C-alpha positions in Angstrom: 39.1 36.8 10.5 38.4 33.5 8.6 35.7 31.7 6.8 33.1 33.4 4.7 34.1 36.8 6.0 37.4 36.5 4.1 35.7 36.2 0.8 35.9 39.2 -1.5 32.3 39.5 -2.7 33.2 42.1 -5.3 35.9 39.8 -6.7 33.5 36.8 -6.8 30.8 38.9 -8.5 33.3 40.2 -11.0 34.6 36.6 -11.7 31.1 35.1 -12.1 28.9 38.0 -13.4 26.5 35.6 -15.2 25.5 33.8 -12.0 24.7 37.0 -10.1 22.9 38.7 -12.9 20.6 35.7 -13.7 19.9 35.0 -10.1 18.6 38.5 -9.5 16.7 38.5 -12.8 15.0 35.2 -12.1 14.0 36.3 -8.6 12.2 39.4 -9.9 10.4 37.4 -12.6 9.2 34.8 -10.1 8.1 37.4 -7.7 6.2 39.3 -10.3 4.6 36.1 -11.6 3.5 35.1 -8.1 1.9 38.5 -7.5 0.2 38.4 -10.9 -1.2 35.0 -10.2 -2.6 36.1 -6.9 -4.3 39.1 -8.5 -5.7 36.8 -11.2 -7.1 34.5 -8.5 -8.6 37.5 -6.7 -10.4 38.6 -9.8 -11.4 35.0 -10.7 -13.0 34.2 -7.4 -14.2 37.8 -6.7 -12.4 38.2 -3.3 -14.1 41.6 -3.0 -17.2 39.9 -1.9 -15.4 38.8 1.3 -15.3 42.5 2.3 -18.8 43.4 1.1 -20.3 40.5 3.0 -18.7 41.3 6.3 -21.7 43.4 7.5 -24.0 40.3 7.0 -21.5 38.1 8.9 -21.7 40.4 11.9 -25.5 40.3 11.8 -25.4 36.5 11.8 -23.0 36.4 14.7 -25.2 38.8 16.7 -28.2 36.6 16.1 -26.2 33.5 17.1 -25.6 34.8 20.6 -29.2 35.9 21.2 -30.7 33.0 23.1 -33.9 34.7 24.3 -36.0 32.0 22.9 -34.0 29.2 24.5 -37.0 27.8 26.5 -39.1 27.4 23.3 -36.6 25.3 21.4 -37.3 21.6 20.8 -34.5 20.3 23.0 -35.7 16.7 23.0 -35.5 16.6 19.2 -32.0 18.1 19.1 -30.6 15.7 21.8 -32.2 12.7 20.1 -30.6 13.7 16.8 -27.3 14.1 18.5 -27.5 10.6 20.0 -28.5 9.4 16.6 -25.3 10.9 15.1 -23.2 9.2 17.8 -25.0 5.9 17.1 -24.3 6.4 13.3 -20.6 6.8 14.0 -20.5 3.8 16.3 -22.5 1.4 14.1 -20.7 2.5 10.9 -17.3 2.0 12.5 -18.3 -1.4 14.0 -19.7 -2.6 10.7 -16.5 -1.5 8.9 -14.4 -3.3 11.5 -16.1 -6.6 11.0 -14.9 -6.6 7.3 -11.6 -4.8 7.9 -10.1 -7.4 10.2 -10.1 -10.3 7.8 -9.2 -8.1 4.9 -6.3 -6.7 6.9 -4.9 -10.2 7.2 -5.4 -11.0 3.6 -3.5 -7.8 2.6 -0.5 -8.5 4.8 2.7 -9.7 3.2 3.6 -12.1 5.9 0.2 -13.8 5.9 -0.5 -14.0 2.1 2.9 -14.0 0.4 1.6 -14.0 -3.2 2.2 -10.5 -4.6 -0.6 -10.6 -7.2 -3.3 -11.5 -4.6 -1.9 -8.9 -2.2 -1.8 -6.2 -4.9 -5.4 -6.8 -5.9 -6.4 -6.8 -2.2 -4.7 -3.5 -1.6 -6.5 -2.0 -4.6 -9.8 -3.1 -3.0 -8.7 -1.0 0.0 -8.1 2.0 -2.2 -11.5 1.6 -3.9 -13.3 1.7 -0.5 -11.4 4.7 0.9 -10.8 6.5 -2.4 -14.1 8.4 -2.2 -15.0 10.6 0.7 -17.8 9.6 3.1 -19.9 12.5 1.8 -19.9 11.1 -1.7 -20.9 7.7 -0.4 -23.6 9.3 1.7 -25.1 10.9 -1.4 -25.1 7.6 -3.2 -26.8 5.7 -0.3 -29.3 8.6 0.3 -30.2 8.4 -3.4 -30.6 4.6 -3.2 -32.3 4.2 0.2 -33.8 7.5 1.0 -33.2 9.9 3.8 -32.2 8.6 7.2 -29.3 7.3 9.3 -29.0 4.0 7.4 -27.4 5.9 4.5 -24.9 7.5 7.0 -24.1 4.2 8.6 -23.3 2.5 5.3 -21.3 5.5 4.1 -19.1 5.4 7.2 -18.8 1.6 7.0 -17.6 1.6 3.4 -14.8 4.1 4.0 -13.8 2.5 7.3 -13.4 -0.9 5.6 -10.7 0.5 3.4 -9.0 2.7 6.0 -8.9 0.2 8.8 -8.0 -2.7 6.6 -5.0 -0.8 5.3 -3.9 0.2 8.8 -4.3 -3.4 10.1 -2.4 -4.9 7.2 0.5 -2.6 7.8 0.5 -3.4 11.6 0.4 -7.1 10.8 3.4 -6.8 8.5 5.5 -5.2 11.3 4.9 -7.7 14.0 7.7 -9.8 15.6 8.2 -13.1 13.6 9.6 -15.0 16.6 6.2 -15.9 18.2 5.1 -17.1 14.8 8.1 -19.3 14.4 7.7 -20.7 18.0 4.0 -21.6 17.5 4.6 -23.0 14.0 7.4 -25.3 15.3 5.1 -27.2 17.5 2.8 -28.1 14.7 0.0 -25.5 15.2 -2.5 -25.0 12.5 -2.6 -21.8 10.4 -5.7 -20.6 12.3 -4.0 -21.2 15.6 -0.9 -19.2 14.5 -3.2 -16.3 13.6 -5.0 -16.5 16.9 -2.0 -16.9 19.2 0.9 -15.3 17.4 -0.5 -12.6 15.1 -3.6 -11.3 16.9 -2.1 -10.6 20.3 0.6 -8.4 18.7 -1.8 -6.3 16.6 -4.7 -6.2 19.0 -3.5 -2.9 20.7 -3.2 -1.2 17.3 -6.7 -2.5 16.3 -8.3 -1.2 19.5 -6.6 2.1 19.3 -7.4 2.7 15.6 -11.0 1.6 16.1 -11.6 4.0 19.1 -10.0 6.8 17.1 -12.2 6.1 14.1 -15.4 6.2 16.3 -14.2 9.6 17.6 -13.4 10.9 14.1 -16.6 9.6 12.6 -18.7 11.3 15.3 -17.6 14.6 13.6 -18.0 13.2 10.1 -21.5 11.9 10.8 -22.5 15.6 11.5 -21.5 16.5 7.9 -23.3 13.5 6.5 -26.5 14.7 8.0 -26.3 17.9 5.9 -27.0 15.7 2.8 -29.9 13.9 4.3 -28.2 11.1 6.2 -30.0 11.9 9.4 -28.6 12.9 12.8 -27.8 16.3 14.1 -26.5 17.5 10.8 -30.0 17.3 9.3 -31.3 19.5 12.1 -28.4 21.9 11.6 -29.2 22.2 7.9 -32.9 22.8 8.6 -32.0 25.6 11.0 -29.7 27.3 8.6 -32.3 27.2 5.8 -34.8 29.1 8.0 -32.2 31.5 9.4 -32.6 30.3 13.0 -29.1 31.3 13.9 -29.6 31.1 17.6 -30.4 27.4 17.3 -27.5 26.9 14.9 -25.1 28.2 17.5 -26.7 25.9 20.1 -26.3 22.9 17.8 -22.7 23.7 17.1 -22.0 24.0 20.8 -23.8 20.7 21.3 -21.6 19.0 18.7 -18.4 20.4 20.2 -19.3 19.2 23.7 -20.3 15.8 22.5 -17.1 15.3 20.5 -15.0 16.4 23.5 -16.8 13.9 25.7 -16.2 11.1 23.1 -12.6 12.1 22.9 -12.1 11.9 26.7 -14.0 8.5 26.8 -11.9 7.2 24.0 -8.7 8.1 25.7 -9.8 6.5 28.9 -10.8 3.3 27.2 -7.4 3.1 25.4 -5.6 3.5 28.6 -7.7 0.8 30.3 -7.7 -1.7 27.5 -4.1 -1.3 26.1 -2.3 0.0 29.2 1.1 1.7 28.9 1.1 1.1 25.1 -1.7 3.6 24.8 0.6 6.3 26.1 
């Protein structure tokens, strides 16, 4: 027998007693510290309430599956709010895209070679996407009042930073040969951007924009909870009055809508981009 099986463990332990002794001692100390920290967190956050509240959870779940009053619900209002949420996601993403495309070119190393300008531009990206959409929604709701406009602007601000960063990275990774070819025939800078840069990054831009619309359809629901309109506002109203059957219906409506948007987004990617979408 060869390899590690030939090693005399007892001889090694006798030769290096400090290594084995400290390893075992440290392991026990770390394990005890981890258990003590978990117990402290359990006491700090009062995890016992998770067990005492289970009976109420079962009551809520039972109310959520009781749809005996389905015919009396205001379905027109709920569907209109759902369409409003989808429109918020679409318009917010589209508005962010309008500003993200030029900013993406300004933040690319192979378009603007000056490091100071590029550094400042990238920090602008970070400023837009550094705060969550929910925080921006609270700001715009405070400034403009309740309604979908606040949600649209909150989505747009975050998408400007997110899409601009993704676009600039895609532009930096394009093949330089088409740029060299078009430049060699005396084309203007605008023509180089149009015929050398844009065709190479267009699949990425389309794919990322479609994904953002899909993602923002979910985010717009959360924005409604803080007063930014849409189905989230209806969900918040039903939760406040304990209408748990309608809450379940709204959740199911959201899930179905997001699934449909996901399928439509994938179909569009395959049609517009072709094999690259796969």
